[in-house]
N, C-alpha and C positions, 0 to 999 in steps of 0.2 A: 286759199288766202286766210280764211278764218282760223284754220288749224295752225297756220304759220304764226298768226297774231297771238294765238293762245300760247304757243311755245315761247314767243318773245316775252310774254308777260309773266311766265313762271320764274320765280326768284331762285336763289341758290339753295333755299330750304325746301324747294318743291311746292311752294304755295303760289297759287294763281292770283296775281294782283290785277287791279282794274286797268293798269297801264304799265308799260315797261319802266322799271325803276321804282315802282310803287313800294311802299313799306308797310302799308296796312290794307288788308283785304277789304273791299268795299262792294258796292252793288254789282259791279262788273265781274266779281268773283263768283257770282251765283248763276252760272250758266250750265250747270251739269245736267239739267233736264234735257238739254240738247246733246250733251256729250257725257252720258252716264258712266262710261268706262275710262274716262280720261285719267292719266296717271297722277295728276295733281289733286284729284278729288279728295282723297282721305286727308292729306296734309292740309288742304284748304279748309275742309270742314272742321278739323281740329283747331285751326287758327280762328275760325268763326265761332268758337265755343268757349267764350270767356264767361265764367259763372259769376254772377252778382249775388252774393249771399243775402244782402239786405233786401233785395227785391225778389229773391228766390226765382231768378230768371237768368237768361243768357243775353249778352250783348253781341249779336252776330257781326257787328262791325269792329269790335274791339276798341271802341271810342267811348270814353267816359267823360262826358261834359254836360253842361246844363241843358243843351238843346237836343242831345242825342244819346241818352243813356240806353234806351231800348227802341229799336225800330220794329214794330210788331209785324209788319208785312214781310220784312226780310227774315224774321225769325220763323214765320210760317213757311217761307221758301226753304229754309234749312230743314224743317220738319218733313217737307215733301221730298227733298233730296235724300234724307235718311230713309224715307219710305221706299224710294226707288231701289235701294240696295237692301231692303228688308231689315233695317237695323231698328230694333224695338224702341230705342231711345227717342225716336221721332215722336212717339206718343207723349213722352215726358216733356219734350220741347213744346209740343202743341199745348199741353195742359198749363205749363208755366207761363206761356205768353197769352193764352186765351183769357186768363183771369183779369187782364187789363181791360175791362169793359165797364160801361156805366150801367145804371139800373135798367136800361132798356135793351141791353145787349149790344150796344154800339162799340165797335173796336176803334181805338185811336190810331193815328198815323205813327206816333211815337210817344215815348214816356220821358218826361223831363227828369233832371237830376234828382229832384226831391220826390218823384213819383207822380207829379201832375201829368194828366193826360192831355194831349194836344190833338185837335181836329177830330171831333166825334160827329158823325161817323166818317170813316175813311174807306172809300170803296175798294181800293187796292188791298187793304188789310182784310176786309171781309171776303173778297175773292180769293186771296191767298190762303185764308183759313179753310174755305171749302175745297180748294185745290189740294191742300195738304191732307185733309180728312179723307177725301175721296181716294187719294193715293195710298194712304195707310190701310184702307179697307180693300181696295181693288187696284192692283198695280200691273201696268202693261209696259214691258220693255222688249222691243223687237217683237218676236212671235210669242214670247212668254206672257201668259196672263195668270197672275197669282191672285186668288180670291180668298180673303179671310185667312191668310197664312201668317200674318204678322200682327196678331192681336195682343193686347196687354194681358198680363197674367190674370187669371180669374174670369176672363171673358169666355165662357164656355157655351153660351147661348146668344146668338146674334142673328139679326135679319137685316138685309139691305135690299133696296128696291131702286132699279133704274139708274144705277151709277154708270156714267159714260167714260170711255177711254179716249185718248187723243185721236185714235185712228178709227173712231166711229162704231165701237161696240157698246151696247147697252147691257149691263150686267145686273141680275138680281140673284140673291142666294140666301139660304137659311142654314144656320149652324145650330145643332142641338146637342148638348153634352159632348162637345168637341168633334162631332161628326156632321158632315154636310148631308142635309136631308133634301135639299132642292137647289138646283142651279139652272139659270136660264140666261142665254146669251143671244142677243139679237144683233145682226150685222146691219147697221144703218147706212153703211158706205155703199158706193156703187161698184166696188171691186171685191173680189173674193178675199177673205181674210184667213190667213193661216194662224192657228192658235195652238200653242203648247199649254194646255190647261193644267194648272197646278192647284190642287185643293189640299186642305190640311190632312196629313196622314195618308195621302194617296200618291201613287206614282203619276207622273205627268201623262196626259192623254193628248194625242195629236188630233186636231179637228180642222177640217177645211170647210169654211162656212161661206156659202154664196151670198150675193147681195140680197137683202131683205129676208133672208132665212133665219130660223131660230133653232138653236141647240137647247134641248130641255132634258133634264134628268131629275127624277124624284125617287126617293127611297123612304 
């Protein structure tokens, strides 16, 4: 029923609208974390990528008005969706939107037409920021687990600790001069997890990880 509803909401240009007959993608168009391979994904992300040169950011709703020039939390959703398909521009979308903070690092719900920030802090924006950043560093789609494969140019030495995936994996890893020197994966779930582990510059490795067990490799 959900898939049928999605099909009914895709317009003639292949863009997923929030409802049948919609003309502008909105919150309901950001569902691709559940359906990452949906045929409307790329066209919808393109429609959600209207650049605002004055603010050096994107308006993911395509709505320019006093109360809704930029919605930060939906922008972070877009960054996460780009991370899911390992498109490096997700980092730029994260950077361009993360700058809308106050002196204490609070992220607003949205940015008004003249750049004023509304609702500091806004929990959904902070949560979406962490969600996007986590996915840009460690991405899990089906059995595939990609660790530090989608880093910005120049990031040659990186270390992450205890990042979790939606299906209960806890991942730590270190990258030094573009080579993985350590990777640790803990299965926090009560079921066996099948993992196609993808690391920078290495072929995929198939792992079967029982509940509570740890995969560890150091070089």
